C-alpha positions as CSV (number, residue, x, y, z in Angstrom):
1,M,-7.6,18.0,-17.3
2,R,-4.0,17.1,-17.6
3,G,-2.1,15.7,-14.7
4,F,-4.6,13.6,-12.8
5,V,-6.2,10.1,-13.0
6,P,-9.6,10.3,-14.6
7,L,-12.6,9.6,-12.4
8,D,-13.9,6.0,-12.4
9,P,-17.7,6.2,-12.9
10,Q,-18.3,2.8,-11.3
11,T,-16.7,3.7,-7.9
12,G,-16.8,6.6,-5.6
13,V,-13.1,6.4,-4.6
14,S,-12.0,9.5,-6.5
15,A,-14.6,12.2,-6.7
16,E,-15.0,16.0,-6.9
17,R,-15.1,17.3,-3.3
18,Y,-15.0,20.6,-1.5
19,A,-12.0,21.1,0.7
20,V,-9.8,23.5,2.6
21,V,-6.3,23.2,1.4
22,Y,-3.1,24.2,3.3
23,V,-0.5,25.5,0.8
24,P,2.2,28.1,1.0
25,K,1.2,29.6,-2.4
26,R,-1.8,28.8,-4.6
27,S,0.5,28.0,-7.6
28,R,0.3,24.2,-7.2
29,N,-2.4,22.0,-8.7
30,R,-1.9,18.8,-6.6
31,F,-1.7,18.3,-2.9
32,P,-0.8,15.5,-0.5
33,A,-3.8,14.2,1.5
34,S,-2.2,15.5,4.7
35,C,-2.7,19.1,3.4
36,V,-6.4,18.6,2.4
37,E,-9.4,18.8,4.8
38,I,-12.5,17.5,3.0
39,V,-15.7,19.4,3.9
40,E,-19.4,18.8,3.1
41,T,-20.4,22.0,1.2
42,E,-18.9,24.8,-0.8
43,Q,-19.9,27.2,2.0
44,D,-18.1,25.1,4.6
45,A,-14.9,25.3,2.4
46,I,-15.3,29.1,2.1
47,D,-15.9,29.5,5.8
48,G,-12.9,27.3,6.6
49,G,-10.5,29.3,4.5
50,D,-8.0,31.6,6.2
51,E,-5.4,33.4,4.0
52,A,-3.3,34.4,7.1
53,S,-3.0,30.6,7.9
54,K,-2.5,29.7,4.3
55,R,-5.7,27.7,4.2
56,Y,-7.7,28.2,1.0
57,P,-11.1,26.9,-0.1
58,A,-11.1,24.8,-3.2
59,K,-12.9,22.1,-5.2
60,V,-10.6,19.1,-5.6
61,I,-10.6,15.6,-7.2
62,G,-9.3,12.7,-5.2
63,P,-7.9,10.9,-3.5
64,S,-5.6,9.2,-6.1
65,K,-2.4,7.3,-5.4
66,S,0.7,8.9,-6.9
67,S,3.6,7.0,-8.4
68,E,5.4,7.5,-5.1
69,G,2.5,5.8,-3.2
70,Q,1.1,8.9,-1.6
71,L,-2.6,9.8,-1.7
72,M,-3.0,13.0,-3.7
73,Y,-5.8,15.5,-4.4
74,Y,-5.9,17.5,-7.6
75,L,-7.2,21.1,-7.9
76,V,-10.4,21.7,-10.0
77,Q,-10.7,25.3,-8.9
78,W,-10.0,27.7,-6.1
79,L,-13.2,29.1,-4.5
């Protein structure tokens, strides 16, 4: 996938995780860590989503440090 740092198989720092992501529109594919709530399961992410509050369930990869020094998560797929 273009636009994110590949996973390091020797560490668990960046990994695929389920999350609830706060975004104004689902057109973005990377998010600051402050907009991402990591949850344990896919069902937890789905249950935590609320379109009225602009919180969407997703599978993400991260965290990864951006060139600006922020921790970022990258979208794998919306759930």
